[in-house]
FIMIGU-965168 format. One line per field, with one value per residue: residue number from 1; residue in one letter; x, y, z of N, C-alpha, C, O in turn. Coordinates in steps of 0.1 Angstrom, whole numbers, plus 5000, padded with zeros to 4 digits. Example, Ala and Ser with C-alpha at 12.3 -4.5 7.8 and 13.67 -1.06 7.14 Angstrom:
2
n: [1,2]
res: [a,s]
n.x: [5132,5128]
n.y: [4943,4978]
n.z: [5078,5071]
ca.x: [5123,5137]
ca.y: [4955,4989]
ca.z: [5078,5071]
c.x: [5132,5129]
c.y: [4967,5000]
c.z: [5078,5079]
o.x: [5142,5134]
o.y: [4967,5011]
o.z: [5085,5080]
// end
This chain:
152
n: [1,2,3,4,5,6,7,8,9,10,11,12,13,14,15,16,17,18,19,20,21,22,23,24,25,26,27,28,29,30,31,32,33,34,35,36,37,38,39,40,41,42,43,44,45,46,47,48,49,50,51,52,53,54,55,56,57,58,59,60,61,62,63,64,65,66,67,68,69,70,71,72,73,74,75,76,77,78,79,80,81,82,83,84,85,86,87,88,89,90,91,92,93,94,95,96,97,98,99,100,101,102,103,104,105,106,107,108,109,110,111,112,113,114,115,116,117,118,119,120,121,122,123,124,125,126,127,128,129,130,131,132,133,134,135,136,137,138,139,140,141,142,143,144,145,146,147,148,149,150,151,152]
res: [m,s,l,l,t,a,i,r,i,s,g,t,g,l,s,a,e,r,i,r,l,n,v,a,s,m,n,i,a,n,a,e,v,t,k,t,l,d,g,g,p,y,r,a,r,s,v,i,f,t,s,e,p,l,d,d,a,g,t,l,p,g,w,t,d,n,i,p,f,q,s,e,l,e,e,v,l,r,g,v,a,v,t,e,i,v,e,d,p,d,a,f,k,e,i,y,d,p,a,h,p,d,a,d,e,r,g,i,v,l,m,p,n,v,n,v,m,e,q,m,v,d,m,m,t,a,s,r,a,y,e,a,n,i,t,a,i,q,t,a,k,a,m,a,m,k,a,l,d,i,a,r]
n.x: [9631,9643,9639,9637,9623,9605,9590,9593,9572,9546,9553,9540,9516,9509,9509,9491,9462,9469,9459,9430,9420,9420,9407,9379,9373,9373,9352,9333,9334,9322,9297,9277,9273,9265,9274,9297,9331,9329,9307,9282,9267,9290,9310,9313,9343,9365,9391,9413,9438,9465,9484,9519,9551,9583,9613,9633,9648,9651,9674,9705,9731,9747,9731,9709,9721,9724,9701,9671,9651,9646,9646,9623,9610,9614,9599,9571,9566,9556,9539,9514,9497,9482,9464,9446,9422,9386,9357,9324,9304,9276,9241,9230,9214,9180,9163,9134,9136,9128,9132,9164,9190,9199,9180,9162,9142,9119,9121,9135,9164,9199,9216,9249,9262,9272,9273,9269,9271,9286,9313,9318,9322,9339,9360,9366,9376,9403,9410,9417,9435,9459,9465,9472,9495,9509,9520,9524,9548,9557,9567,9586,9610,9607,9619,9640,9656,9655,9672,9693,9703,9706,9730,9752]
n.y: [0480,0497,0532,0527,0509,0507,0534,0513,0496,0514,0520,0504,0501,0522,0520,0495,0507,0527,0513,0499,0525,0532,0508,0513,0537,0529,0512,0532,0545,0526,0523,0521,0511,0490,0466,0449,0440,0412,0410,0414,0434,0461,0441,0446,0451,0440,0448,0424,0427,0416,0407,0405,0389,0410,0411,0408,0424,0455,0463,0479,0458,0442,0459,0459,0437,0431,0437,0421,0401,0402,0392,0374,0400,0407,0387,0390,0411,0432,0444,0455,0431,0437,0407,0399,0409,0403,0400,0410,0389,0393,0396,0413,0445,0451,0465,0486,0490,0494,0514,0510,0506,0481,0462,0433,0407,0417,0438,0448,0457,0448,0457,0470,0453,0475,0491,0524,0543,0524,0524,0553,0551,0534,0547,0569,0555,0549,0567,0578,0562,0561,0586,0588,0568,0579,0600,0586,0581,0606,0613,0589,0604,0627,0618,0604,0629,0649,0629,0629,0657,0660,0639,0659]
n.z: [1632,1605,1595,1568,1562,1572,1560,1529,1538,1540,1512,1496,1510,1495,1465,1461,1473,1453,1428,1437,1437,1411,1402,1415,1399,1375,1376,1383,1356,1333,1343,1328,1307,1281,1265,1261,1253,1255,1244,1267,1295,1310,1339,1378,1390,1416,1445,1456,1486,1503,1526,1528,1535,1536,1516,1526,1561,1560,1568,1580,1580,1607,1623,1642,1652,1681,1694,1709,1701,1675,1648,1652,1649,1615,1610,1615,1601,1571,1541,1521,1490,1465,1456,1433,1407,1415,1394,1401,1414,1410,1403,1369,1363,1358,1329,1318,1282,1255,1232,1237,1222,1225,1235,1248,1228,1244,1256,1278,1289,1296,1322,1337,1365,1391,1419,1422,1442,1463,1451,1450,1479,1481,1464,1484,1507,1503,1490,1519,1528,1511,1522,1549,1539,1536,1553,1573,1558,1557,1583,1592,1572,1586,1604,1604,1596,1618,1635,1618,1626,1650,1650,1645]
ca.x: [9632,9644,9628,9635,9616,9587,9590,9589,9559,9538,9546,9537,9505,9502,9510,9478,9453,9466,9454,9424,9409,9421,9390,9370,9373,9369,9341,9321,9331,9318,9285,9261,9279,9257,9280,9312,9336,9327,9288,9274,9273,9302,9310,9321,9354,9373,9404,9415,9443,9469,9500,9533,9565,9591,9616,9644,9634,9657,9675,9717,9741,9753,9726,9701,9727,9721,9688,9665,9637,9652,9645,9609,9601,9618,9590,9559,9562,9549,9532,9500,9500,9471,9464,9437,9411,9376,9346,9318,9293,9258,9232,9231,9204,9166,9152,9125,9133,9119,9140,9171,9194,9209,9170,9158,9127,9107,9123,9146,9183,9205,9226,9259,9259,9282,9264,9283,9278,9294,9323,9324,9328,9353,9371,9372,9384,9410,9419,9418,9443,9465,9469,9478,9509,9517,9514,9536,9565,9565,9566,9597,9613,9610,9623,9654,9663,9660,9679,9709,9707,9713,9741,9756]
ca.y: [0482,0509,0539,0526,0496,0517,0537,0506,0487,0528,0522,0491,0509,0537,0512,0486,0517,0532,0500,0500,0540,0531,0498,0522,0549,0522,0508,0545,0550,0519,0524,0524,0502,0477,0457,0451,0432,0403,0406,0415,0446,0457,0433,0454,0447,0444,0444,0415,0425,0401,0408,0398,0395,0418,0406,0410,0435,0467,0470,0481,0449,0451,0476,0455,0423,0432,0439,0407,0395,0410,0378,0376,0413,0409,0376,0402,0426,0428,0445,0450,0431,0436,0395,0397,0416,0396,0407,0411,0384,0396,0396,0425,0451,0449,0477,0479,0504,0493,0519,0507,0492,0465,0459,0422,0407,0416,0454,0446,0457,0442,0469,0467,0458,0486,0508,0539,0548,0513,0528,0568,0553,0526,0553,0576,0549,0545,0580,0581,0552,0563,0600,0580,0561,0592,0604,0577,0584,0614,0608,0587,0615,0639,0616,0607,0643,0649,0618,0636,0668,0651,0634,0671]
ca.z: [1621,1596,1591,1559,1564,1577,1542,1523,1542,1534,1500,1497,1512,1484,1457,1469,1472,1437,1416,1447,1432,1395,1399,1414,1390,1361,1374,1380,1338,1331,1349,1320,1297,1284,1260,1261,1238,1255,1245,1280,1301,1323,1351,1381,1396,1435,1444,1466,1494,1510,1533,1518,1542,1530,1518,1541,1568,1558,1577,1577,1576,1617,1627,1647,1654,1694,1692,1711,1695,1660,1646,1654,1644,1609,1605,1614,1593,1564,1530,1508,1473,1449,1449,1421,1404,1406,1389,1408,1407,1411,1388,1365,1370,1340,1331,1303,1276,1243,1220,1235,1208,1233,1244,1237,1223,1257,1260,1289,1289,1312,1331,1347,1383,1393,1423,1422,1454,1467,1443,1452,1492,1485,1460,1492,1515,1491,1494,1529,1532,1503,1526,1553,1542,1524,1568,1575,1553,1556,1593,1586,1568,1596,1618,1597,1595,1635,1635,1609,1633,1665,1651,1642]
c.x: [9631,9637,9629,9625,9599,9587,9587,9580,9547,9537,9541,9520,9497,9505,9488,9468,9450,9455,9440,9409,9408,9409,9381,9364,9368,9355,9326,9322,9324,9303,9269,9264,9273,9260,9290,9322,9333,9312,9281,9276,9283,9300,9317,9329,9358,9381,9405,9428,9449,9484,9511,9543,9574,9602,9630,9638,9640,9664,9689,9721,9743,9740,9718,9709,9723,9707,9682,9651,9634,9644,9631,9600,9601,9604,9577,9562,9566,9541,9521,9509,9489,9474,9457,9428,9400,9363,9335,9302,9274,9256,9231,9212,9192,9164,9143,9128,9137,9133,9155,9180,9202,9192,9173,9145,9117,9108,9133,9162,9187,9218,9240,9256,9269,9272,9274,9284,9287,9307,9329,9330,9345,9366,9376,9378,9400,9421,9426,9432,9458,9473,9476,9490,9512,9521,9528,9548,9570,9573,9581,9609,9616,9621,9641,9666,9668,9671,9702,9713,9714,9731,9753,9764]
c.y: [0492,0516,0535,0517,0507,0526,0526,0499,0498,0521,0515,0490,0521,0527,0504,0502,0527,0528,0501,0513,0538,0517,0505,0531,0541,0518,0523,0549,0542,0514,0519,0519,0488,0465,0464,0442,0415,0399,0412,0428,0443,0447,0444,0446,0448,0442,0440,0421,0416,0407,0400,0402,0404,0410,0399,0422,0454,0473,0470,0465,0452,0460,0471,0441,0417,0436,0426,0410,0400,0403,0378,0391,0412,0399,0388,0410,0423,0439,0444,0449,0430,0411,0393,0412,0408,0407,0396,0397,0385,0398,0408,0432,0448,0458,0475,0497,0495,0499,0516,0499,0482,0460,0444,0425,0415,0436,0452,0451,0453,0457,0464,0468,0461,0494,0510,0547,0541,0525,0539,0564,0542,0535,0562,0570,0552,0558,0587,0570,0553,0580,0591,0573,0574,0599,0601,0576,0595,0621,0600,0597,0623,0632,0614,0619,0651,0643,0623,0648,0665,0649,0646,0675]
c.z: [1616,1594,1575,1552,1562,1562,1530,1527,1532,1520,1489,1492,1496,1468,1451,1462,1461,1427,1422,1438,1417,1396,1396,1406,1375,1366,1375,1363,1335,1338,1344,1305,1297,1275,1262,1255,1244,1252,1253,1285,1309,1334,1359,1389,1414,1432,1459,1475,1502,1513,1530,1529,1534,1528,1521,1545,1567,1565,1573,1583,1596,1627,1641,1658,1671,1702,1700,1707,1678,1652,1640,1652,1627,1600,1605,1608,1581,1560,1527,1500,1472,1450,1438,1424,1403,1402,1399,1400,1409,1400,1378,1366,1357,1345,1318,1299,1265,1232,1229,1230,1220,1237,1240,1234,1234,1259,1271,1281,1307,1312,1338,1358,1392,1400,1423,1429,1472,1468,1449,1473,1490,1471,1479,1503,1510,1493,1503,1534,1525,1517,1540,1554,1541,1541,1576,1566,1550,1574,1598,1581,1578,1611,1616,1599,1605,1639,1628,1620,1646,1663,1647,1656]
o.x: [9622,9627,9620,9620,9590,9581,9580,9577,9542,9526,9538,9513,9487,9498,9479,9467,9440,9447,9432,9397,9397,9401,9375,9352,9360,9345,9315,9312,9313,9299,9258,9259,9275,9252,9292,9315,9337,9306,9270,9286,9287,9289,9324,9325,9354,9384,9401,9435,9443,9493,9511,9544,9571,9604,9635,9630,9634,9663,9691,9714,9741,9742,9720,9704,9722,9706,9689,9643,9624,9634,9628,9588,9590,9600,9573,9558,9575,9535,9516,9519,9483,9483,9462,9426,9400,9361,9335,9295,9265,9262,9229,9202,9196,9162,9144,9126,9147,9142,9161,9179,9213,9193,9183,9139,9106,9099,9141,9167,9183,9225,9240,9250,9274,9264,9285,9293,9291,9311,9341,9339,9356,9377,9387,9384,9408,9433,9434,9438,9468,9485,9488,9496,9521,9528,9537,9558,9580,9582,9587,9618,9628,9627,9650,9678,9679,9680,9713,9724,9725,9740,9765,9769]
o.y: [0500,0512,0542,0517,0510,0520,0530,0492,0494,0516,0518,0485,0525,0532,0506,0506,0532,0534,0505,0512,0540,0519,0507,0533,0546,0522,0523,0555,0548,0503,0516,0523,0479,0455,0476,0433,0405,0388,0417,0435,0432,0445,0451,0436,0457,0435,0446,0420,0407,0411,0388,0414,0404,0401,0388,0429,0464,0485,0464,0461,0464,0467,0478,0436,0405,0438,0417,0419,0401,0408,0381,0392,0415,0401,0394,0420,0415,0445,0434,0455,0421,0405,0384,0420,0402,0419,0385,0397,0377,0400,0417,0426,0442,0462,0465,0508,0489,0492,0526,0487,0478,0450,0441,0436,0419,0444,0462,0449,0454,0463,0454,0477,0454,0502,0504,0556,0546,0531,0539,0570,0543,0531,0560,0578,0560,0559,0595,0573,0547,0582,0590,0572,0578,0609,0607,0569,0597,0629,0605,0597,0626,0636,0619,0620,0657,0649,0621,0648,0668,0654,0641,0686]
o.z: [1620,1590,1568,1540,1555,1553,1521,1518,1521,1516,1478,1482,1491,1459,1443,1451,1458,1420,1413,1435,1410,1387,1385,1406,1367,1358,1370,1358,1333,1338,1349,1295,1304,1275,1263,1250,1237,1254,1247,1281,1313,1339,1353,1394,1422,1422,1469,1465,1508,1505,1531,1533,1522,1537,1518,1539,1572,1569,1563,1593,1600,1636,1652,1668,1674,1714,1697,1710,1671,1648,1628,1653,1622,1589,1595,1614,1577,1569,1530,1498,1478,1445,1431,1432,1392,1406,1403,1390,1409,1390,1386,1368,1347,1357,1310,1304,1265,1227,1225,1231,1216,1243,1232,1234,1230,1263,1269,1270,1318,1304,1345,1363,1400,1394,1424,1429,1483,1478,1453,1478,1494,1469,1484,1511,1517,1496,1502,1544,1530,1517,1539,1564,1549,1538,1581,1570,1544,1576,1608,1589,1580,1621,1622,1601,1606,1644,1631,1624,1650,1669,1645,1657]
// end
């Protein structure tokens, strides 16, 4: 595996975590929205990740020809992809507020099924994973620079 491959793998992680962070932010921003364009309350969303094989191993031609098990390594190298963004099927919260404009005839208002605490935890873990991927990229960059210094 080359250093560029390591950077590419971390780059896929950065992209996936950015999407996860955006979805969690959107959920928090809409935690009190009782009427969407569809007519009902906002429904929380979640991101589904999968691993995907890299289209190539990112190595230079001929650079790893003599390394044993290189083909097996190339089959194992995977990045992260966002498969889909799904809606949470949990029931909406019901509150009694007859003065609310979206209340039904019994005074019940359907509130979004967003758990703000869960979304905050999701944002924190996405942020930490983002930082870890940036650290991996910086480490690969530092290793490349050291290799160039040694070659001088």
